[in-house]
C-alpha positions as CSV (number, residue, x, y, z in Angstrom):
1,M,-8.5,-17.4,-11.3
2,S,-9.1,-19.5,-8.5
3,K,-12.9,-19.0,-6.6
4,R,-11.8,-22.0,-4.0
5,E,-13.6,-20.3,-0.5
6,P,-11.0,-19.2,1.8
7,T,-9.8,-21.0,5.6
8,W,-9.9,-17.2,7.4
9,H,-8.1,-17.2,10.8
10,P,-7.2,-14.5,13.7
11,D,-4.7,-12.7,12.6
12,I,-2.1,-10.8,14.5
13,L,-3.4,-7.6,14.4
14,G,-6.1,-8.6,17.7
15,P,-10.3,-8.5,17.9
16,G,-11.7,-7.4,14.4
17,Y,-9.0,-8.6,11.9
18,E,-8.9,-12.4,10.5
19,A,-6.3,-13.6,7.8
20,T,-5.6,-15.8,5.2
21,T,-3.2,-17.8,3.3
22,L,-3.4,-17.2,-0.5
23,N,-1.5,-19.6,-2.4
24,V,-0.1,-18.9,-5.5
25,P,2.3,-20.9,-7.8
26,R,5.4,-19.3,-9.2
27,P,5.5,-19.5,-13.2
28,D,8.0,-22.7,-12.7
29,G,5.2,-24.4,-10.3
30,S,7.2,-23.7,-6.8
31,P,4.8,-22.5,-3.8
32,R,5.1,-18.7,-3.1
33,Q,2.8,-17.6,0.2
34,A,0.8,-14.3,0.6
35,T,-1.2,-13.4,3.3
36,L,-4.8,-11.6,3.0
37,V,-6.3,-9.6,6.0
38,R,-9.5,-8.4,6.6
39,H,-11.2,-6.2,9.2
40,C,-14.6,-7.4,10.6
41,P,-15.8,-4.3,12.4
42,L,-16.8,-6.1,16.1
43,A,-20.7,-6.3,16.4
44,D,-20.6,-4.2,20.0
45,R,-18.6,-1.3,18.9
46,K,-19.7,1.1,16.2
47,L,-17.5,2.9,14.4
48,T,-17.3,6.2,13.5
49,H,-14.8,8.5,10.9
50,E,-13.6,10.2,13.9
51,A,-12.8,7.7,16.1
52,A,-11.2,6.2,12.8
53,V,-8.7,8.7,12.2
54,V,-7.5,9.8,15.8
55,N,-7.5,5.7,16.5
56,G,-4.8,5.9,14.3
57,N,-2.7,4.2,16.8
58,G,-5.2,1.0,17.7
59,K,-6.1,2.5,20.9
60,P,-10.1,2.1,21.5
61,L,-12.1,5.5,21.8
62,P,-15.7,5.7,22.3
63,A,-18.1,5.8,19.0
64,R,-20.1,8.7,18.4
65,G,-23.0,6.8,16.1
66,D,-23.9,4.8,13.5
67,P,-21.0,4.1,10.5
68,A,-23.5,2.7,8.4
69,E,-26.1,5.5,8.7
70,N,-25.5,6.9,5.4
71,H,-23.5,4.2,3.9
72,D,-24.6,0.8,1.9
73,A,-21.8,-1.9,2.2
74,T,-23.2,-3.3,-0.4
75,V,-22.7,-0.3,-2.8
76,L,-19.0,1.2,-1.9
77,P,-16.6,-0.6,-3.0
78,P,-14.6,-3.3,-1.4
79,V,-10.7,-1.6,-0.3
80,L,-7.5,-3.7,-1.1
81,Y,-4.4,-1.7,0.2
82,I,-0.9,-3.1,-1.0
83,H,1.9,-2.4,1.6
84,G,5.4,-1.2,-0.1
85,W,9.1,-2.1,0.3
86,S,10.2,-4.0,3.5
87,D,6.6,-3.3,4.9
88,Y,3.3,-5.4,6.3
89,F,-0.1,-3.9,7.2
90,Y,-0.6,-3.2,10.6
91,N,-2.5,0.3,10.3
92,T,-5.2,-0.7,12.0
93,G,-6.6,2.9,11.9
94,L,-6.8,3.2,7.9
95,A,-8.7,-0.3,7.9
96,E,-11.3,1.5,10.7
97,Y,-12.0,4.4,8.6
98,F,-13.1,2.3,5.7
99,S,-14.9,0.4,7.3
100,S,-16.1,3.3,9.2
101,R,-17.9,4.5,5.6
102,G,-19.3,1.0,5.2
103,H,-16.7,-0.7,2.7
104,P,-15.1,-3.8,2.8
105,F,-11.8,-3.9,4.0
106,Y,-8.7,-5.9,2.7
107,A,-4.9,-5.7,3.0
108,L,-2.4,-8.0,1.4
109,D,1.1,-8.8,2.4
110,L,3.0,-9.7,-0.3
111,H,5.1,-12.8,-0.5
112,N,8.5,-12.3,1.2
113,H,7.5,-9.4,3.1
114,G,5.9,-9.4,7.0
115,R,3.3,-12.3,7.8
116,N,5.2,-14.1,5.1
117,L,8.9,-12.9,5.3
118,A,10.8,-16.3,5.8
119,D,14.6,-14.6,5.0
120,P,15.0,-11.2,5.5
121,S,18.3,-11.6,3.8
122,M,16.3,-12.2,0.9
123,G,13.8,-10.6,1.9
124,G,10.8,-8.3,-0.9
125,Y,13.6,-10.0,-3.6
126,V,11.4,-10.4,-7.4
127,D,13.4,-9.6,-10.5
128,D,9.9,-8.4,-12.2
129,L,6.9,-6.7,-11.0
130,A,4.8,-8.4,-12.5
131,D,5.8,-11.2,-10.4
132,Y,3.2,-10.0,-7.8
133,D,0.1,-10.6,-10.3
134,A,-1.2,-13.6,-9.6
135,E,-1.1,-13.1,-6.0
136,L,-3.2,-9.7,-6.4
137,L,-5.3,-11.1,-8.5
138,A,-6.2,-14.2,-5.8
139,A,-6.6,-11.3,-3.3
140,Y,-8.9,-10.1,-6.0
141,D,-11.4,-13.1,-6.1
142,V,-11.3,-13.5,-2.4
143,L,-12.7,-9.7,-2.6
144,N,-14.9,-10.9,-5.1
145,L,-16.6,-13.7,-3.7
146,D,-16.6,-12.2,-0.1
147,A,-19.0,-9.3,-2.1
148,A,-21.1,-12.0,-3.8
149,K,-21.9,-13.3,-0.1
150,T,-23.4,-9.7,0.8
151,T,-25.1,-8.4,-2.0
152,S,-28.8,-9.1,-2.6
153,S,-28.4,-9.7,-5.7
154,A,-27.2,-13.8,-7.4
155,S,-25.4,-11.6,-10.3
156,T,-21.8,-13.8,-10.5
157,G,-20.4,-11.0,-12.0
158,S,-16.6,-9.5,-11.0
159,I,-16.6,-6.2,-8.8
160,R,-14.4,-3.4,-9.3
161,I,-12.4,-2.4,-6.4
162,L,-11.1,0.6,-4.5
163,L,-7.2,-0.2,-4.9
164,I,-4.6,1.7,-2.8
165,G,-0.8,1.0,-2.8
166,H,1.9,2.8,-1.0
167,S,5.9,3.4,-2.2
168,T,7.0,0.6,-4.0
169,G,2.9,-1.1,-3.0
170,G,2.1,2.2,-4.9
171,L,4.1,1.3,-7.8
172,I,3.0,-2.0,-8.5
173,A,-1.1,-1.0,-7.8
174,A,-0.5,1.6,-10.6
175,L,1.0,-1.1,-12.6
176,W,-1.8,-3.5,-11.8
177,A,-4.6,-1.5,-12.5
178,H,-3.5,-0.5,-15.7
179,K,-3.2,-4.2,-17.2
180,Y,-7.0,-5.1,-15.4
181,P,-8.6,-1.4,-15.7
182,E,-12.0,-4.1,-15.9
183,L,-11.4,-4.5,-11.9
184,V,-10.1,-0.9,-10.6
185,G,-12.4,1.4,-9.9
186,Q,-10.7,4.3,-8.2
187,L,-6.8,3.9,-7.3
188,V,-5.2,5.5,-4.5
189,L,-1.8,5.9,-4.1
190,N,-0.1,6.7,-1.2
191,S,4.0,8.2,-1.6
192,P,4.3,6.0,-4.5
193,W,7.6,5.4,-5.6
194,L,7.0,6.1,-9.3
195,E,10.1,7.7,-10.5
196,L,14.1,7.4,-8.9
197,Q,15.1,10.6,-6.9
198,G,16.8,12.7,-9.0
199,G,14.5,12.4,-11.9
200,A,13.8,10.4,-15.0
201,A,17.9,11.4,-16.5
202,I,19.4,10.1,-13.1
203,R,16.7,6.9,-14.2
204,R,17.9,7.1,-17.4
205,A,21.4,7.1,-16.8
206,A,21.5,4.2,-13.9
207,T,19.3,1.9,-16.0
208,P,22.4,1.1,-18.9
209,L,24.9,0.6,-16.3
210,L,23.1,-1.5,-14.3
211,G,21.1,-3.8,-16.8
212,P,24.0,-6.0,-17.9
213,F,25.4,-6.1,-14.1
214,A,22.0,-7.3,-13.2
215,Q,21.3,-9.6,-15.7
216,R,24.6,-11.5,-14.8
217,R,24.4,-11.2,-10.9
218,P,20.9,-10.6,-10.2
219,L,21.1,-11.4,-6.4
220,T,25.0,-9.5,-5.9
221,R,24.1,-6.7,-2.9
222,M,23.9,-3.2,-4.1
223,R,25.9,-0.6,-1.7
224,V,23.2,2.0,-0.9
225,P,22.7,3.6,3.0
226,E,21.0,1.7,5.5
227,R,19.2,4.1,7.7
228,T,16.2,3.6,10.5
229,F,15.3,7.3,10.1
230,Y,11.7,6.3,8.2
231,W,10.9,3.9,11.2
232,R,11.8,6.2,14.4
233,G,9.5,8.1,12.4
234,I,6.6,5.8,12.5
235,S,7.6,3.2,15.5
236,D,6.0,3.8,19.1
237,E,9.8,2.5,20.2
238,A,11.0,5.8,19.2
239,F,9.3,8.7,18.2
240,G,6.1,7.1,16.4
241,D,2.5,6.1,17.2
242,W,2.6,2.4,15.9
243,S,3.2,-0.9,17.1
244,V,5.8,-2.3,14.1
245,D,6.9,-5.4,14.6
246,R,10.8,-5.6,14.1
247,A,10.4,-9.5,13.0
248,L,8.1,-8.2,9.9
249,R,9.5,-5.1,9.6
250,P,13.0,-4.4,10.5
251,P,13.9,-1.2,11.3
252,Q,16.5,-1.1,8.4
253,A,14.8,-2.4,5.1
254,F,15.8,-5.3,3.2
255,P,19.5,-5.2,1.6
256,V,18.9,-4.0,-1.9
257,R,19.8,-6.7,-4.8
258,A,20.5,-5.7,-8.2
259,G,17.9,-8.1,-10.1
260,W,15.4,-6.1,-7.5
261,M,16.7,-2.8,-8.4
262,R,16.2,-3.4,-12.3
263,A,13.0,-4.6,-11.8
264,I,12.3,-1.3,-10.1
265,L,13.2,0.9,-13.0
266,A,11.6,-0.9,-15.5
267,A,8.7,-0.1,-13.6
268,Q,9.6,3.3,-13.5
269,R,10.0,3.6,-17.0
270,Q,7.1,2.1,-17.9
271,V,5.4,4.6,-15.9
272,A,7.3,7.6,-17.2
273,S,5.7,6.1,-20.8
274,G,2.4,7.1,-19.7
275,L,0.0,4.6,-18.0
276,A,-3.4,6.4,-19.7
277,L,-5.3,4.8,-16.2
278,P,-9.1,5.4,-17.3
279,M,-10.0,5.3,-13.8
280,P,-9.2,8.4,-11.4
281,V,-6.9,8.3,-9.7
282,L,-5.6,10.4,-6.0
283,V,-2.2,10.1,-5.2
284,L,-1.0,11.7,-1.5
285,L,2.4,13.2,-0.7
286,S,4.3,15.0,2.5
287,S,5.0,18.7,1.2
288,R,8.6,18.2,1.5
289,S,11.3,15.3,1.4
290,M,14.4,15.5,3.8
291,L,17.2,12.6,2.5
292,G,20.1,13.8,4.0
293,P,22.9,11.3,5.6
294,V,22.2,13.1,9.4
295,W,19.0,12.6,11.5
296,T,17.4,16.0,12.7
297,L,13.8,15.7,14.1
298,D,12.9,17.2,11.3
299,M,12.6,14.1,9.7
300,L,9.6,13.6,12.0
301,S,7.4,16.0,9.6
302,S,9.0,15.4,6.1
303,D,9.4,12.4,3.8
304,V,13.1,10.5,4.4
305,V,12.6,8.2,2.1
306,L,11.7,9.4,-1.3
307,D,11.4,13.1,-3.4
308,V,8.0,14.3,-3.3
309,R,8.7,16.6,-5.9
310,V,10.0,14.3,-8.3
311,L,6.6,12.1,-7.3
312,A,4.6,15.2,-7.6
313,H,5.4,15.5,-11.5
314,R,6.0,12.1,-12.4
315,S,2.2,11.5,-11.1
316,L,0.9,13.1,-14.2
317,S,2.1,10.2,-16.4
318,L,-0.7,8.0,-14.6
319,G,-3.5,9.3,-16.5
320,D,-6.3,12.1,-17.6
321,S,-7.9,11.8,-14.4
322,V,-5.4,12.8,-11.5
323,S,-5.7,14.9,-8.1
324,V,-2.4,15.8,-6.2
325,E,-2.8,15.8,-2.6
326,R,0.0,17.4,-0.4
327,I,0.1,16.8,2.8
328,D,2.2,19.3,5.2
329,G,4.1,17.7,7.8
330,A,3.3,14.3,6.8
331,L,5.8,10.9,6.6
332,H,7.0,9.1,3.8
333,E,3.7,6.9,4.7
334,V,1.0,9.8,5.2
335,F,-1.5,7.9,7.2
336,L,1.6,7.0,9.9
337,S,2.0,11.0,10.6
338,T,1.4,12.4,13.7
339,Q,-2.4,12.6,14.9
340,T,-2.7,15.9,13.5
341,V,-1.4,15.6,9.9
342,R,-3.4,12.2,10.0
343,E,-6.9,14.3,10.3
344,L,-5.7,16.4,7.7
345,A,-4.6,13.6,4.9
346,Y,-8.3,11.7,6.1
347,D,-9.9,15.2,5.4
348,R,-8.4,15.3,2.0
349,L,-8.9,11.9,1.6
350,E,-12.6,12.1,2.1
351,R,-13.1,15.3,-0.3
352,W,-11.7,13.0,-2.6
353,L,-14.1,9.7,-2.1
354,R,-16.9,11.9,-2.0
355,G,-16.5,13.3,-5.4
356,Y,-15.2,9.8,-7.4
357,V,-16.8,7.0,-4.9
358,D,-20.0,7.8,-2.8
């Protein structure tokens, strides 16, 4: 893993956010870029938990107290967040929440997503989720370097991070934690795509049907419904609270290609076999899914992407210490829900963090 000092520059999220490009070569030596974003709380603004939670849309609120009063930033683990399919990092409320607790906060835009998106028609394509391992390791190295600067000791040992993944990013995070358990102290999964809609029986039936075709024609675009239901719930151009850049996160998801879908099924099969993760795991889910073909306003308080009942069951395959929190009224990305629901989700997260991190 590289120990080179990164070069930071102002991020698109504005004051308090910086980004650095991670150049990670592919196995064949060709270039690949990911982007690491970090939150640098402004010196003249003291964040509180309350302000961070309510500040989900990035609008400043008056702070009430010193966030570092009861937390030591040199002790609490850094946070690394991984976004979902077709997505990128823009959840300033999540960053400010963790900074208010004293955690250094970082988020990774994976290659060919978000800040690194060159061609949406091929956005997010990989034929093996292990392709992301190198850029997660590169991001981890940066967190480790930053931690070494802020600690009083001269130790050059490896830190353990608090890893967070959403949706497909949750699937990636779970497999990475399984591969590198010595680097992850705690794992938080936000609506992780651990199993196919319909459950294991559907996945087992689909795998042999898709496999040979995907091997011959991996870039073939699959016929799947293309809807904007999830985007409507999060974007402030529709019913949501968030400024979502259409160029970085299209209202419709990236095209689903056969090779990518085969990679997803293989990763889900690995989860189903049991990961035996040694670290404590928190899984956050909506209380219900609405996966129908017709838009209704009830979709503004449901997961419109994944089957949460299947995910809750599959979460038990992750390890021996798994907490599952069902959040009534939550969207697919729990922390992008309405303010009242966000506050409930942060309360549940806070309770878990006090038990397993503080």
